[in-house]
C-alpha positions in Angstrom: 121.4 72.9 66.2 117.9 72.6 64.7 116.2 69.2 65.3 114.0 67.4 62.7 111.8 64.4 63.6 110.5 62.4 60.6 107.3 60.3 60.5 107.2 57.6 57.8 105.1 54.5 57.1 106.9 52.7 54.3 110.2 52.3 52.5 111.7 55.5 53.8 113.4 56.8 50.7 112.3 60.4 51.5 113.5 59.9 55.1 116.9 58.6 53.9 117.2 61.5 51.5 116.5 64.0 54.3 118.9 62.3 56.7 121.7 62.3 54.2 121.1 65.9 53.2 121.2 67.1 56.8 124.2 65.0 57.7 126.2 67.6 55.7 124.7 70.6 57.5 126.2 72.1 60.6 122.9 73.8 61.7 120.3 71.0 61.5 120.0 67.3 61.7 117.4 64.5 61.7 117.4 63.3 65.3 114.6 60.7 65.3 112.4 58.8 62.9 109.0 57.5 64.1 106.8 54.9 62.2 103.4 53.4 62.7 104.6 50.2 60.8 106.9 47.9 62.7 107.8 46.2 59.4 108.5 49.5 57.6 111.8 49.5 55.6 112.5 52.9 57.0 113.6 51.1 60.2 116.3 49.2 58.3 117.4 52.5 56.6 117.7 54.2 60.0 119.7 51.3 61.5 122.1 51.6 58.5 122.3 55.3 58.9 122.6 55.2 62.7 119.5 57.3 63.3 117.2 56.6 66.3 113.9 55.1 65.2 110.9 53.9 67.0 107.6 52.3 66.0 104.3 52.9 67.7 100.7 51.7 67.4 97.5 53.6 66.9 96.7 53.6 70.7 100.0 55.3 71.5 99.4 57.8 68.7 95.7 58.7 69.2 94.5 57.4 72.5 97.4 58.2 74.9 100.1 60.9 75.1 102.9 58.4 74.4 103.9 59.7 71.0 103.3 63.3 72.2 105.6 62.7 75.1 108.3 61.3 72.8 108.0 64.4 70.7 108.3 66.7 73.7 111.4 64.8 74.7 112.9 65.1 71.2 112.0 68.8 71.2 111.8 69.1 67.4 112.1 72.4 65.5 110.2 70.7 62.6 108.2 67.5 62.3 108.3 66.1 58.8 105.8 63.6 57.4 107.6 61.6 54.6 105.2 59.0 53.4 103.3 58.8 56.7 99.8 57.5 56.1 97.8 58.3 59.3 95.9 61.4 60.0 97.8 63.5 62.6 96.0 64.0 66.0 95.1 67.5 67.0 96.8 67.0 70.3 100.2 66.9 68.5 99.3 69.6 66.1 98.3 71.9 69.0 101.5 71.1 70.8 103.6 71.9 67.7 101.7 74.7 65.8 103.1 75.4 62.4 105.8 72.8 62.9 104.3 69.8 61.1 104.7 69.5 57.4 104.0 66.9 54.8 104.9 66.1 51.2 102.0 65.0 49.0 102.6 63.4 45.6 100.2 65.6 43.6 99.3 69.2 43.1 96.9 69.8 45.9 94.0 70.4 46.1 93.8 67.8 43.3 94.1 64.2 44.3 94.2 64.7 48.0 92.3 63.4 50.9 91.8 60.0 52.7 93.2 57.1 50.7 95.0 59.4 48.2 98.6 58.3 48.7 101.3 56.5 46.6 100.1 54.6 43.6 96.5 55.6 44.3 97.4 59.2 43.4 99.4 58.3 40.4 96.7 56.0 39.0 94.2 58.8 39.5 96.4 61.3 37.6 96.8 58.9 34.7 93.1 57.9 34.7 92.0 61.6 34.7 94.4 62.3 31.7 96.2 65.1 33.6 98.8 66.8 31.5 100.7 68.0 34.6 101.3 66.8 38.1 103.8 67.4 40.8 104.4 67.6 44.6 102.9 69.8 47.2 104.7 70.5 50.5 102.2 71.8 53.0 101.5 72.4 56.7 99.5 69.6 58.3 96.2 70.5 59.9 93.4 68.3 61.3 92.2 67.3 57.8 94.0 65.1 55.2 95.9 67.3 52.7 94.2 70.6 53.5 96.9 72.5 55.3 98.4 75.7 53.8 100.6 75.1 50.8 104.3 75.9 51.3 105.7 74.8 48.0 104.8 73.1 44.7 106.9 71.7 41.9 105.5 70.4 38.7 106.3 67.9 36.0 104.5 67.0 32.7 102.4 63.9 32.3 102.7 62.5 28.8 99.8 60.7 27.2 102.0 57.5 27.1 102.9 57.7 30.8 101.9 54.9 33.1 101.2 55.3 36.8 104.7 53.9 37.4 106.2 56.6 35.1 104.4 59.3 37.0 105.6 57.8 40.3 109.2 58.0 39.1 108.8 61.6 38.1 107.3 62.5 41.5 110.0 60.7 43.3 112.6 62.8 41.5 110.8 66.0 42.5 110.7 64.9 46.1 114.3 64.0 46.2 115.3 67.3 44.6 113.0 69.7 46.5 111.9 68.3 49.8 115.3 68.7 51.7 115.7 72.3 50.4 112.2 73.3 51.5 112.8 71.7 54.9 116.1 73.6 55.2 114.4 76.9 54.3 111.7 76.4 56.9 114.3 75.9 59.6 116.0 79.3 58.9 
């Protein structure tokens, strides 16, 4: 059985989608969700879905080996960032080479980097009058949104689209493609 650990910072819709997707699979499951936000809605979702979840602070993540030790105990085959907003420490990346992936709500390298998440990305897409956007699933490295691309899916941006419209289109792409890409990476 392949083990997936998810990192999330917010509502957890992508985490819930992954958890539900893998509940139907015999060869993989989400075994743990970790969050840097003790108020994150993802914790409520995990409770409802009966998935172990823990929150941690920046010291446990970057200054000590606390989160690293939790990961070693969980022994994940893949670490999935699903709306996780902190830069990942090199100690964890080095301990789990090519096992940490992220979904970004734009077609990287456009609209990536520090501060480019959620509505910030969608606002930038609309402001820049992009005619197309999408999602990028990529390996995580020591820099924000610069890891090797694994998969991209696109959608049109209409001249009348608001940032909220774009956000809805991106959410649909994430719900459709993210679990399938994660599953393929575990094969």
